[in-house]
C-alpha positions in Angstrom: 3.0 -2.8 0.6 6.1 -2.6 2.7 8.3 0.5 3.1 11.0 1.6 5.4 10.1 3.4 8.7 9.2 7.0 8.4 12.2 9.0 9.6 12.5 12.7 9.6 9.4 13.1 7.4 8.8 16.7 6.2 5.1 17.2 5.4 4.5 20.0 2.9 1.2 21.5 1.9 0.7 24.0 -0.8 -2.3 26.2 -1.5 -5.0 24.8 -3.8 -5.7 26.3 -7.2 -9.4 26.5 -8.1 -9.6 24.0 -10.9 -7.5 21.0 -9.8 -6.0 19.4 -6.7 -2.3 19.1 -6.6 -0.6 17.1 -3.9 3.0 17.5 -3.2 4.7 14.2 -2.5 7.9 14.3 -0.4 10.8 11.9 -0.4 11.5 9.8 2.7 15.1 9.4 3.8 15.9 6.3 5.9 18.7 3.9 6.7 19.9 1.4 4.1 17.3 -1.2 3.2 19.0 -2.7 0.3 20.4 -5.8 1.9 17.3 -6.5 4.0 14.6 -7.9 1.8 11.9 -7.4 4.5 12.6 -3.6 4.3 12.9 -3.0 0.6 9.9 -3.5 0.1 -20.9 17.8 -11.3 -20.3 21.2 -11.4 -19.7 23.2 -14.6 -16.3 24.2 -13.3 -14.7 21.8 -10.8 -11.5 22.4 -8.8 -7.9 21.3 -8.9 -5.6 20.9 -6.0 -1.8 20.3 -5.1 0.1 18.4 -2.4 3.8 17.4 -2.0 5.3 13.2 -2.1 8.3 11.5 0.1 10.8 8.8 -0.9 12.9 6.2 1.0 16.6 5.7 0.3 16.1 3.7 -2.8 13.8 6.3 -4.3 10.5 4.5 -3.7 7.7 5.3 -1.4 6.4 8.7 -2.1 4.5 10.1 0.8 1.8 12.8 1.3 0.6 14.4 4.5 -3.2 14.4 4.8 -5.7 14.9 7.6 -8.5 12.5 8.7 -11.4 13.2 11.0 -12.9 16.2 12.8 -10.8 17.8 14.1 -8.2 16.6 11.7 -5.6 14.0 12.6 -2.4 14.2 10.5 -1.7 11.0 8.5 1.3 10.2 6.4 0.3 8.0 3.4 2.1 6.4 0.5 0.8 7.4 -2.9 0.0 4.1 -4.6 -1.3 3.7 -8.2 -1.1 -0.1 -7.7 -3.9 -0.4 -5.1 -7.4 1.1 -4.6 -8.1 1.6 -0.9 -7.1 4.4 1.4 -6.2 3.0 4.7 -4.8 4.4 7.9 -3.1 2.8 10.9 -5.1 2.5 14.1 -3.7 4.2 17.2 -3.8 0.8 19.0 -2.7 -1.4 16.1 -0.7 -4.5 17.1 2.5 -3.2 15.4 2.2 0.1 17.3 2.0 -1.5 20.7 4.4 -4.4 20.2 8.2 -4.0 20.2 8.5 -7.6 19.1 6.5 -7.0 16.0 8.5 -3.8 15.3 11.7 -5.8 15.4 10.2 -8.6 13.3 9.0 -6.3 10.5 11.7 -3.6 10.8 9.0 -0.9 11.0 7.2 1.2 13.7 4.2 3.4 13.7 4.3 7.1 12.6 1.1 9.0 12.5 -1.9 7.0 13.6 -5.7 7.6 13.7 -8.0 7.5 16.7 -11.7 7.3 15.8 -12.7 8.2 19.3 -11.3 11.7 18.7 -13.3 12.4 15.6 -16.9 13.7 15.6 -17.4 12.6 11.9 -16.3 9.0 12.3 -18.6 6.2 11.3 -18.1 2.4 11.3 -19.0 1.0 7.9 -18.0 -2.7 8.3 -16.5 -4.4 11.3 -13.6 -6.6 10.4 -14.4 -5.9 6.7 -10.9 -4.7 5.7 -8.2 -7.2 4.9 -5.2 -6.9 2.6 -3.1 -10.1 2.4 0.4 -10.5 1.2 2.0 -13.5 -0.5 4.2 -14.2 2.6 1.1 -14.7 4.7 1.3 -11.3 6.4 -1.0 -8.3 5.8 -3.1 -5.5 7.2 -6.6 -5.9 8.4 -9.3 -4.2 10.5 -12.5 -2.3 9.9 -14.0 -0.3 7.1 -14.8 3.2 8.4 -15.8 6.5 6.9 -14.6 10.0 7.9 -13.7 13.3 6.4 -10.4 13.3 4.5 -8.5 16.6 3.9 -5.8 16.9 1.4 -4.1 20.0 0.0 -6.6 22.2 1.8 -9.7 20.5 0.3 -12.0 18.0 2.1 -13.5 14.8 0.7 -16.5 14.2 3.0 -17.3 10.7 4.4 -14.6 8.8 2.5 -14.6 5.1 3.1 -11.2 3.9 4.3 -9.6 0.9 5.8 -8.8 1.1 9.5 -5.9 -1.3 10.2 -5.8 -2.7 13.7 -3.4 -5.5 12.6 -0.6 -4.5 10.2 3.0 -5.2 9.2 3.7 -1.6 8.3 3.4 1.5 10.3 2.4 3.9 7.5 -0.9 3.9 5.7 -1.6 3.9 2.0 -3.5 6.2 -0.4 -4.6 3.8 -3.1 -5.8 5.5 -6.3 -6.4 2.8 -8.8 -9.7 1.4 -10.0 -12.3 0.8 -7.3 -12.7 -2.7 -8.9 -9.5 -3.7 -7.1 -10.6 -2.8 -3.6 -10.1 -5.3 -0.8 -13.8 -6.0 -0.5 -16.6 -7.7 -2.6 -18.8 -4.7 -1.8 -17.2 -2.2 -4.1 -17.5 1.4 -2.9 -16.6 4.8 -4.3 -12.9 5.2 -3.5 -10.8 8.4 -3.3 -10.5 9.2 -7.0 -14.3 8.4 -7.4 -15.2 10.8 -4.6 -13.0 13.5 -5.9 -15.2 13.6 -9.0 -18.6 12.7 -7.3 -18.2 15.5 -4.8 -17.4 18.0 -7.6 -13.8 18.6 -6.6 -12.5 17.7 -10.1 -14.4 17.3 -13.4 -13.1 13.8 -14.4 -11.4 10.9 -12.7 -7.9 11.7 -14.0 -4.6 12.7 -12.4 -1.0 13.4 -13.4 2.0 12.0 -11.6 5.4 13.7 -11.4 7.9 11.9 -9.2 10.9 14.0 -10.3 14.6 13.3 -10.1 15.9 10.4 -7.9 17.9 13.0 -6.0 15.0 15.5 -5.6 13.2 15.8 -2.3 9.8 16.1 -3.8 7.4 15.5 -6.7 3.7 16.0 -7.1 0.4 14.4 -8.0 -2.2 16.6 -9.8 -5.8 15.6 -9.6 -7.9 17.0 -12.4 -5.1 18.6 -14.4 -1.9 18.3 -16.4 1.2 20.5 -15.8 2.8 21.1 -19.2 6.0 22.4 -17.6 6.7 19.0 -16.1 7.3 17.1 -19.3 9.2 17.3 -22.6 7.6 17.1 -26.1 4.2 15.5 -26.7 2.0 13.4 -24.5 1.5 10.0 -26.1 -1.9 8.4 -25.1 -2.5 4.7 -25.0 -5.3 2.4 -23.8 -5.2 0.9 -20.4 -5.2 -2.9 -20.9 -8.6 -4.5 -20.3 -9.3 -7.7 -18.5 -12.3 -9.9 -19.5 -14.7 -11.9 -17.4 -17.2 -14.2 -19.2 -16.5 -12.4 -22.4 -17.1 -9.0 -20.9 -14.3 -6.5 -20.6 -13.5 -4.6 -17.4 -10.7 -2.5 -15.9 -9.0 -3.5 -12.7 -5.5 -2.2 -12.7 -3.3 0.4 -14.5 -1.3 -1.5 -17.1 -0.2 -0.6 -20.7 1.6 -2.4 -23.5 5.4 -2.6 -23.2 6.5 -3.1 -26.8 10.3 -3.2 -26.6 13.4 -2.1 -24.7 16.9 -1.1 -25.8 20.0 -0.4 -23.8 23.1 1.7 -24.5 25.9 0.3 -22.1 28.1 3.5 -22.5 29.9 5.8 -24.8 30.9 4.4 -28.2 28.8 1.3 -27.8 26.0 0.1 -30.0 22.3 0.2 -29.0 21.4 -3.2 -27.7 17.9 -4.6 -28.4 16.6 -6.5 -25.3 15.1 -9.8 -26.3 11.4 -10.2 -25.9 9.8 -13.7 -26.1 8.4 -14.3 -29.6 8.6 -10.5 -30.1 5.4 -10.1 -28.2 4.3 -7.0 -26.3 4.3 -7.3 -22.5 1.6 -6.0 -20.2 3.3 -3.5 -17.9 1.7 -2.3 -14.7 2.6 1.3 -13.7 2.8 1.3 -9.9 4.0 4.3 -7.9 3.9 2.2 -4.7 6.7 -0.1 -5.8 10.3 1.1 -5.3 12.1 -0.7 -8.2 11.0 -2.0 -11.6 10.6 -5.7 -12.3 10.8 -7.6 -15.6 10.0 -11.2 -16.6 13.1 -13.4 -16.1 14.1 -13.9 -19.7 13.8 -10.2 -20.5 15.6 -9.2 -17.3 18.5 -11.6 -18.1 18.8 -10.1 -21.6 18.9 -6.6 -20.2 21.4 -7.4 -17.5 23.7 -9.1 -19.9 23.7 -6.1 -22.2 24.9 -3.6 -19.6 27.0 -5.8 -17.4 24.7 -6.0 -14.4 25.2 -8.9 -11.9 22.5 -10.9 -10.1 23.4 -12.3 -6.6 21.6 -15.6 -6.7 23.2 -16.8 -3.5 22.3 -14.4 -0.7 20.1 -11.4 -1.6 18.5 -12.2 -5.0 19.1 -8.5 -6.0 20.8 -7.3 -9.2 23.8 -5.0 -8.8 25.6 -2.7 -11.2 29.0 -1.0 -11.1 28.7 2.5 -9.5 31.8 3.5 -11.4 30.6 2.4 -14.8 29.7 4.7 -17.6 27.6 7.7 -16.5 25.9 7.8 -19.9 24.4 4.3 -19.7 20.7 4.4 -20.6 17.7 2.1 -21.0 14.9 3.1 -23.4 11.3 1.7 -23.2 8.7 1.8 -26.0 5.2 1.7 -24.7 1.7 1.9 -26.1 1.2 3.7 -29.4 4.3 5.8 -29.7 5.6 6.7 -26.2 9.4 6.4 -25.8 10.8 6.9 -22.3 14.6 7.1 -21.8 15.9 6.1 -18.4 19.4 7.6 -17.8 22.0 6.1 -15.5 21.2 8.7 -12.8 17.7 7.3 -12.4 18.5 3.6 -12.5 22.0 3.2 -11.1 21.2 3.6 -7.4 24.0 4.5 -5.0 22.3 3.3 -1.8 25.1 1.4 -0.2 27.4 4.3 0.7 29.3 3.4 3.9 28.1 -0.3 3.9 30.0 -1.7 0.9 31.6 -4.2 3.2 28.1 -5.8 3.6 27.7 -6.4 -0.1 28.0 -10.2 -0.8 31.6 -11.1 -1.7 30.5 -12.8 -5.0 29.3 -9.4 -6.4 32.2 -8.4 -8.8 32.1 -4.7 -8.1 34.3 -2.8 -5.6 31.7 -0.1 -5.6 28.3 -1.7 -6.1 25.1 0.1 -6.8 21.6 -1.4 -6.8 20.2 -1.6 -10.4 16.8 0.0 -11.0 15.5 -3.1 -12.8 15.2 -6.5 -11.1 14.1 -10.0 -12.1 10.5 -10.5 -11.0 11.2 -14.2 -10.5 13.8 -13.3 -7.9 11.9 -10.7 -6.0 10.8 -11.2 -2.5 7.1 -10.6 -1.8 8.0 -7.9 0.7 10.0 -5.9 -1.8 6.9 -5.4 -4.1 4.7 -2.8 -2.5 1.1 -3.5 -3.4 2.2 -6.2 -5.9 3.9 -9.3 -4.6 5.7 -11.9 -6.7 6.6 -15.5 -6.4 7.6 -18.3 -8.8 7.0 -16.2 -11.9 10.2 -16.8 -13.8 8.1 -17.5 -16.9 5.8 -14.5 -16.3 5.0 -12.3 -19.2 4.2 -9.3 -17.1 6.3 -6.3 -16.1 6.0 -4.1 -13.1 7.2 -0.6 -13.7 7.8 1.1 -10.4 9.4 4.3 -9.3 12.7 3.7 -11.2 10.7 4.0 -14.4 8.1 6.6 -13.3 10.7 9.2 -12.2 11.7 9.5 -15.9 8.1 9.6 -17.2 5.4 12.1 -16.7 2.3 10.0 -16.4 -1.4 11.0 -16.8 -3.9 8.4 -15.6 -7.5 8.8 -16.9 -9.8 6.3 -15.1 -12.9 7.8 -16.7 -11.7 7.1 -20.3 -9.5 4.2 -19.4 -6.3 5.5 -20.9 -2.8 6.6 -19.8 -0.6 9.3 -21.4 3.2 9.3 -21.0 6.0 11.7 -21.9 9.6 12.2 -20.9 9.8 13.9 -17.5 11.3 17.4 -17.3 13.3 16.7 -14.2 13.7 19.4 -11.5 11.3 21.7 -13.1 10.9 24.9 -11.2 7.9 26.3 -13.0 4.2 25.3 -13.5 1.7 25.6 -16.2 -1.5 23.7 -15.3 -4.2 22.8 -17.8 -7.5 21.8 -16.2 -9.0 18.5 -17.4 -12.7 18.8 -18.3 -15.1 15.9 -18.3 -15.1 14.6 -21.9 -15.6 11.3 -23.7 -12.6 12.2 -25.9 -10.1 11.4 -23.2 -6.7 13.0 -22.4 -6.1 16.2 -24.5 -3.2 16.4 -26.9 -0.7 18.6 -25.1 2.9 19.7 -25.7 5.3 20.3 -22.9 8.7 22.1 -22.9 11.1 21.6 -25.9 14.0 20.2 -23.8 15.2 19.5 -20.3 14.7 22.8 -18.4 16.5 24.1 -15.4 14.8 27.5 -15.1 11.3 28.7 -14.5 10.9 30.4 -17.9 9.5 27.3 -19.6 5.9 27.0 -20.7 3.6 24.4 -22.3 1.0 24.6 -25.0 -2.0 22.8 -26.2 -1.9 21.4 -29.7 -5.5 20.1 -29.8 -7.0 20.2 -33.3 -6.1 23.8 -33.8 -7.9 24.9 -30.6 -5.7 26.5 -28.0 -6.6 25.7 -24.4 -6.4 28.3 -21.6 -4.5 27.3 -18.6 -3.9 28.3 -15.0 -0.7 28.6 -13.1 -0.6 26.4 -10.0 -1.9 28.4 -7.0 -3.2 31.3 -9.1 -6.8 30.8 -8.0 -8.1 31.2 -11.6 -10.9 28.9 -12.7 -10.9 29.3 -16.5 -8.8 26.2 -17.3 -10.6 24.7 -20.2 -9.2 22.8 -23.2 -10.5 21.3 -26.4 -9.7 17.6 -26.6 -9.3 15.1 -29.4 -10.4 11.5 -29.5 -7.8 8.9 -28.4 -7.8 5.2 -29.2 -9.4 2.7 -26.9 -8.9 -1.0 -27.1 -9.1 -4.2 -25.1 -6.4 -6.8 -25.1 -7.1 -10.2 -26.4 -6.0 -13.1 -24.2 -6.5 -11.5 -20.9 -9.2 -12.8 -18.6 -10.4 -12.3 -15.0 -12.8 -13.9 -12.6 -14.1 -12.5 -9.4 -15.1 -13.8 -6.0 -15.3 -12.2 -2.6 -12.5 -9.6 -2.7 -10.6 -11.7 -5.2 -9.9 -11.6 -8.9 -7.6 -13.5 -11.2 -5.9 -12.2 -14.3 -4.3 -14.7 -16.7 -2.6 -14.4 -20.0 -3.4 -17.0 -22.5 -0.5 -19.5 -22.9 1.5 -17.9 -20.1 2.5 -19.6 -16.9 1.4 -16.6 -14.8 -1.6 -15.7 -12.8 -2.1 -12.3 -11.3 -4.5 -12.4 -8.3 -6.1 -9.6 -6.4 -6.0 -10.4 -2.7 -7.8 -7.5 -1.0 -6.6 -4.9 -3.5 -3.1 -6.2 -3.6 -2.1 -7.5 -7.1 -0.1 -10.7 -6.5 1.8 -12.5 -9.3 2.0 -16.2 -8.7 
């Protein structure tokens, strides 16, 4: 992944509740990256924990402050559901010691890690860590293990990448399936260790990125906060890949069934064209700033709302900042989830003060960056853990932060399913339901009735007539149990994968697209 330099980062920790781990994720503010492609870029009762995430100027790159080693060394890491390794930047990494590389990549080092200062450091594999990007750059170094503290709780002896060569000065907290790690020797990653060390009951977490203009969101390991979403959670299977006829799970993708757009007041709802009316596999990736659609779908969406793609200089799609404020795009996913993306979350005013640098062919006097882009036009450096090249005929979508801010997302890696609901933006209250280990999957829960602006809201469990008890974040109570109902599980026909050393290929039958895992980075090619 690439992100802008860490500037003025505010690291926030909050106290842990006893049945879950909640991590606050803070927004990073930086200079304007939009016109620079290289810079857009088992215990009966377990515990739950909270931390806070950080965002760059386009609303991508949510950061958490953690501590690595003994004594702890503060690290700033990007929360990334699109990759699987945690990795930190070495104190003597090439980028950190070379002004030439810092100018080349438009980044510098923030918090770094020095193994010589930790009494719990161990070398796991010399030169074993290597993440490659489509443009030939990447991050590489050793695999190490050390204690990893987050939100006041410690994961002991966590295996991590130690990047001595890197194109970015900030590390990554990858929390996808361990099958996508950047090694052929798969190891228990962070989400695995959370469960194995008894910190949470099941490998599940909830992601709440919050409003584009908000300074923070949160990720909740082992729990669901019903005050953070509206209506019912809709559960759907994670799409499965197959290898030699055997299904497996490698990345966090669900079915995108359809999209509609409303250009503004008094206009009809426009149905975005999908090829042959087929569903589209959509990867939900918090480490990618914008959202990317296959070229034909993107073109249909852009035409419906009057967005303009600059094919001459930048490759980006722009939209009129002064257009209708009630423009919206709606996505239908899985088996009943409907997520509405209002203009405030996808019309991104990131060019204030530099409108004179917008290409002259862009037909807007006040241009905004649009939250959806054509994946065939995306530069590899603008796609965090997932890079793209020559995929104009791709049948895959990548839904990044411009989608996830409007959705409350629950990722269950134990039961291989994801639940989505409309996000309750700027929620000021919390009602956390602990997730228990269960083969039934994500519980059926109901959030608030409508968009809330006060702390008086509360959520409820609607599971088969059994009410679940819950804890409020930070209360210290440990009685968070709920009764769960079975949710559907399925594999998707036509998807296949093959694996070699640190490498996997995902292909859709009949599609001119291959998704390849190069060291944990999913690359569309």
